[in-house]
C-alpha positions, 0 to 999 in steps of 0.5 A: 454531500456528506464529507468522509473522514479519513485517518490513519491509525497505527496498527497495533494488531498483527493478527488484524492486518494479517486477517485483512491480508486475505482480502488483499491477496484475493484482489491481487490474485486477479494479476498474480494467478495465486489460488486458495488452498483447499480450505478456501483461504490464501497463503499468508504464511509466506507474507507473515514473516515480512508482515511481522517486520512492520512490528519489529523493525524501526524503518517499517510503519503499519497503519489502519485506514479508518473512515470514521470508526470503521477500518477501510484497509491498511497502508504498510510503509517501509524504508526500501532495503535497496535504497536506504533514503527512499520510502516504499509502499510495501502494500496498500489495500482498500476494502472494496465498499470503500473504493472509488470514493476518494478514500484511497487517495486521502489515506495515501496523502495522509501516508506521505504526509507522515513520512515526507522525503523520497518515495517509490511505488510498485505496481504490477505491470498488468494491473491497469486499475492500480496504475490509474489510481497511483498515477492520479494519487502521486501527481496530487502529492509529489513535489517533484517530477515523477520518474518512471521505470519497468523493473523486475521484482521477485520475478514480477515485471513491475512499474516503479514510480519515483517522486518526492514529497516535501514536508508540510 
């Protein structure tokens, strides 16, 4: 079996991530109920301000997930505003053609290795696929016990997973 080379590359183009965000919102609409506009696009404008933070704030980090030379998704990491010593996976997205091949897990491992310390992951309560992915991915990298809580975030019931990753 051919080895897949997964890397994280700092995202230098805001527009590129903004364009990929259409697909992220489309995937999330299954759980959020978001509908596209009449022109067939999803509302990324609400997210644009928050996305621009990844290019303007020092505690925000935007990465493209690469498979060889091809973009496979993005990993958007920030220091969580309500917990100044905790990294938060703001958004994590893998294009469908790359799913179920271990690419997301590899990209997540690279993400936490680049930012060792305390972490949290937020998952929409109804997103069973994401829950399965995150439980497996976190178990492979966590160097502490995983603490779980159900909290409300922006009017959505979410599972929060807290854990730590020590630097290598």
